[in-house]
C-alpha positions as CSV (number, residue, x, y, z in Angstrom):
1,M,0.0,0.0,0.1
2,H,1.0,3.6,-0.8
3,S,-0.7,5.0,2.4
4,L,-2.4,3.8,5.4
5,P,-6.3,4.2,5.2
6,L,-8.1,5.4,8.4
7,F,-11.1,7.0,9.0
8,F,-10.3,10.4,11.2
9,R,-13.3,11.5,14.1
10,L,-13.3,15.1,13.6
11,A,-16.5,15.8,16.3
12,G,-15.9,19.0,17.8
13,Q,-12.4,19.2,16.8
14,P,-10.7,22.6,15.2
15,V,-9.5,21.8,11.3
16,I,-7.2,24.4,9.8
17,V,-8.3,25.5,6.3
18,L,-6.2,28.0,4.5
19,G,-7.3,29.9,1.1
20,E,-10.8,31.0,-0.5
21,G,-11.9,29.9,-3.8
22,D,-14.7,26.7,-4.3
23,A,-11.4,24.2,-3.4
24,A,-11.3,25.6,0.0
25,E,-15.0,25.7,0.3
26,A,-15.3,21.9,-0.7
27,K,-13.0,21.5,2.1
28,R,-15.1,23.5,4.3
29,R,-18.0,21.7,3.6
30,L,-16.4,18.5,4.1
31,I,-15.1,19.3,7.5
32,E,-18.3,20.7,9.0
33,R,-20.1,17.3,7.4
34,A,-17.6,15.4,9.3
35,G,-18.5,17.5,12.8
36,G,-15.0,19.4,12.5
37,L,-14.9,22.7,13.6
38,V,-13.6,25.3,10.8
39,T,-11.0,27.5,11.4
40,Q,-8.7,30.1,9.0
41,D,-6.1,30.6,12.1
42,E,-2.9,29.0,11.0
43,T,-1.7,28.6,14.7
44,A,-4.6,27.3,15.7
45,A,-4.3,23.8,18.1
46,A,-5.3,21.5,15.4
47,S,-4.0,18.3,14.2
48,L,-5.3,18.6,10.5
49,A,-4.8,21.3,7.9
50,F,-6.0,22.0,4.5
51,V,-4.4,24.0,2.1
52,A,-6.0,25.8,-1.3
53,L,-3.4,28.7,-1.6
54,D,-1.9,29.8,-5.0
55,E,1.8,29.6,-3.0
56,P,1.3,27.1,-0.5
57,E,5.0,26.0,0.2
58,A,5.3,28.9,3.1
59,A,2.6,27.8,4.9
60,V,2.7,24.3,4.6
61,A,6.1,24.6,6.0
62,R,5.3,26.2,9.1
63,L,2.5,23.7,9.7
64,K,4.3,20.8,9.3
65,A,7.2,22.4,11.8
66,R,4.8,22.5,14.1
67,G,3.2,18.8,13.3
68,V,0.1,19.6,12.0
69,L,-1.0,17.0,8.9
70,V,-1.1,18.7,6.3
71,N,-3.2,18.5,2.7
72,V,-2.6,20.8,0.1
73,V,-4.9,21.1,-2.9
74,D,-3.7,19.9,-6.1
75,R,-0.2,19.7,-4.8
76,P,0.2,15.6,-4.2
77,E,4.3,15.9,-3.6
78,L,3.3,18.4,-0.7
79,C,0.3,16.3,0.8
80,Q,1.1,14.4,4.0
81,F,-2.6,12.9,3.6
82,T,-4.8,12.6,0.8
83,V,-8.9,13.3,1.0
84,P,-10.8,9.9,-0.5
85,S,-14.0,10.1,-2.8
86,L,-16.4,9.0,-0.3
87,L,-20.1,7.1,-0.4
88,E,-21.9,7.3,2.6
89,R,-24.6,4.8,3.6
90,G,-25.9,5.9,7.2
91,P,-23.2,4.5,9.5
92,V,-21.5,2.7,6.5
93,L,-18.7,5.0,4.5
94,V,-16.9,3.5,1.5
95,A,-13.7,5.5,0.4
96,V,-11.8,5.6,-3.0
97,G,-8.5,7.0,-3.0
98,T,-5.5,6.6,-5.3
99,G,-3.0,8.3,-3.2
100,G,-3.2,12.1,-5.4
101,V,-2.7,10.2,-8.6
102,S,-6.6,10.8,-10.1
103,A,-9.1,11.8,-8.2
104,G,-11.4,11.5,-11.1
105,L,-10.6,7.6,-11.3
106,A,-11.4,7.9,-7.8
107,K,-14.9,9.3,-8.4
108,A,-15.8,7.5,-11.2
109,L,-15.4,4.2,-9.1
110,R,-17.6,6.0,-6.7
111,L,-20.5,6.8,-8.7
112,R,-20.2,3.4,-10.0
113,L,-20.4,2.0,-6.6
114,E,-23.0,4.0,-5.5
115,G,-25.3,1.9,-8.2
116,L,-24.1,-1.4,-6.5
117,L,-24.9,-0.4,-2.6
118,P,-28.5,0.0,-1.7
119,Q,-29.9,2.8,0.4
120,S,-30.8,-0.2,3.1
121,L,-27.3,-0.8,4.0
122,G,-27.3,1.8,6.5
123,A,-30.3,0.4,8.4
124,L,-28.7,-3.2,8.3
125,A,-25.4,-1.6,9.5
126,D,-27.5,0.3,12.5
127,A,-29.5,-2.8,13.1
128,L,-26.2,-5.1,13.8
129,G,-24.5,-2.6,15.9
130,A,-28.2,-2.7,18.2
131,A,-28.0,-6.3,18.3
132,R,-24.5,-6.6,19.5
133,T,-25.7,-8.0,22.7
134,A,-27.8,-10.4,21.0
135,M,-25.3,-11.9,19.0
136,R,-23.4,-12.3,22.1
137,Q,-25.7,-14.2,24.0
138,R,-26.5,-16.3,21.0
139,W,-22.8,-17.1,20.1
140,P,-21.1,-16.6,23.5
141,D,-17.7,-17.9,21.7
142,G,-16.4,-14.9,19.5
143,G,-15.1,-17.2,16.8
144,T,-18.7,-19.0,16.2
145,R,-20.1,-15.4,16.4
146,R,-17.9,-14.3,13.4
147,R,-18.5,-17.3,11.5
148,A,-21.9,-16.7,12.0
149,L,-22.2,-13.5,10.8
150,D,-19.7,-14.1,8.1
151,A,-22.3,-16.5,6.5
152,A,-25.1,-14.2,6.9
153,L,-23.6,-11.3,5.1
154,A,-21.9,-13.6,2.3
155,A,-23.0,-13.2,-1.0
156,G,-26.8,-14.8,-1.3
157,G,-26.4,-15.0,2.3
158,V,-29.5,-13.8,4.6
159,L,-28.1,-10.4,5.3
160,D,-26.4,-10.1,2.3
161,P,-25.3,-6.3,2.1
162,L,-25.9,-5.6,-1.6
163,G,-29.6,-7.2,-1.0
164,D,-32.6,-4.8,0.0
165,H,-33.6,-5.7,3.6
166,G,-36.3,-4.4,5.8
167,A,-35.7,-3.3,9.5
168,Q,-36.4,-6.7,11.0
169,A,-34.3,-8.9,8.8
170,V,-31.2,-9.3,11.5
171,S,-33.8,-10.0,14.3
172,E,-35.0,-12.7,11.8
173,W,-31.7,-13.9,11.3
174,L,-31.1,-14.3,15.0
175,D,-34.5,-16.4,15.5
176,G,-33.3,-19.0,12.5
177,A,-29.5,-18.6,12.4
178,D,-27.6,-22.2,11.9
179,Q,-24.8,-22.5,14.8
180,S,-23.1,-24.8,12.5
181,S,-20.0,-23.2,10.7
182,T,-17.1,-26.1,11.3
183,G,-14.9,-27.2,8.1
184,A,-11.8,-27.3,6.0
185,A,-10.7,-27.1,2.7
186,E,-7.6,-27.5,0.4
187,F,-6.9,-26.2,-2.9
188,T,-3.6,-25.7,-5.1
189,L,-2.8,-22.6,-6.3
190,L,-2.5,-22.7,-10.5
191,S,-0.4,-19.0,-10.5
192,D,1.3,-16.7,-8.0
193,D,-1.5,-14.2,-9.1
194,P,-4.1,-13.4,-6.3
195,D,-6.6,-12.5,-9.2
196,D,-6.6,-15.8,-10.3
197,L,-8.3,-17.6,-7.2
198,S,-11.9,-18.6,-7.9
199,L,-14.5,-16.6,-5.9
200,R,-15.1,-19.7,-3.6
201,Q,-11.1,-20.1,-3.1
202,A,-11.4,-16.4,-2.4
203,R,-14.2,-16.4,0.0
204,W,-12.5,-19.6,1.9
205,L,-9.2,-17.6,2.7
206,G,-11.3,-14.6,3.6
207,S,-13.2,-16.5,6.5
208,A,-10.6,-19.2,7.6
209,D,-9.6,-19.2,11.2
210,V,-6.5,-21.1,9.9
211,V,-4.5,-21.3,6.7
212,C,-1.8,-23.7,6.2
213,H,0.8,-23.4,3.1
214,E,3.4,-24.6,1.2
215,P,6.6,-22.7,1.5
216,G,6.0,-21.1,-2.1
217,V,3.0,-19.6,-1.6
218,P,3.4,-16.0,-2.3
219,D,2.5,-13.1,0.5
220,A,0.4,-11.6,-2.4
221,V,-2.1,-14.6,-1.8
222,L,-2.0,-15.0,1.8
223,M,-3.0,-11.4,2.2
224,R,-6.1,-12.2,1.1
225,A,-6.9,-14.2,4.4
226,R,-7.9,-12.4,7.6
227,A,-5.4,-10.3,9.4
228,D,-5.9,-12.6,12.3
229,A,-6.2,-15.8,10.6
230,V,-3.4,-17.9,11.9
231,R,-0.5,-19.1,9.3
232,Q,1.3,-22.1,9.8
233,P,3.5,-23.8,7.0
234,L,2.4,-27.2,5.5
235,L,5.9,-28.5,5.2
236,P,8.5,-26.3,6.9
237,G,12.0,-26.4,6.2
238,E,11.7,-28.2,2.3
239,P,12.3,-26.2,-0.6
240,A,9.4,-24.3,-2.3
241,P,7.7,-26.3,-5.0
242,A,7.7,-25.8,-8.6
243,L,4.0,-24.5,-8.6
244,P,3.2,-21.9,-5.6
245,G,1.6,-25.0,-3.5
246,R,-0.7,-25.9,-1.8
247,I,-3.5,-24.1,1.1
248,V,-5.4,-25.7,3.4
249,V,-8.0,-23.4,5.1
250,I,-9.8,-24.4,8.4
251,R,-13.0,-23.1,10.0
252,R,-13.1,-24.0,13.5
253,G,-16.5,-25.0,15.9
């Protein structure tokens, strides 16, 4: 990754915006939408600053010297952070960024996603948040609870995020959810390109608790697994095979 994507909570926090015109006004609207407090005082005690000046170098140098993180309009080489194109569905935020390479591409992708994500997605997220206690009661074990939720949210699942769910969808799922989610699967990679994974293989990796693999499996493929999944070699100490190797994924009950 060229950048670490983060969601920064701005509610009640001052944010510096230097400049006038459409670009500066757009930044002000964005900050206010996130609950931040816009200030034009360069010396304000703020963590973030947006600069929309014709000659920003001096102001940027002063801000950076104070430890303020800076975004400079149309000057990616001066930016310490970039602003992605945002899609909002209630509490669900989808951010598409290119690291400042092409804002137009990020916008185009966001517009395509707008047509894919239903308006009901925000209500689904709120319902899942409200059901946390009920889910813990239904599945006291964290791993079992996560697997049940993974199955419900999978493509074609009862809570598929791309489906149009009513307000009672989560409670109905909790009333009838199947608690059985144990299993294992094995497959052999045909290339070292993670894009060559089948949809089923990608789902296996994304939901596995344990990923066992031969030494030749590339990191680019293993990165498709959950970050907290346990990784362990199938054949430690042996040379890498000609093909990238076998993978065994395990879901614990």
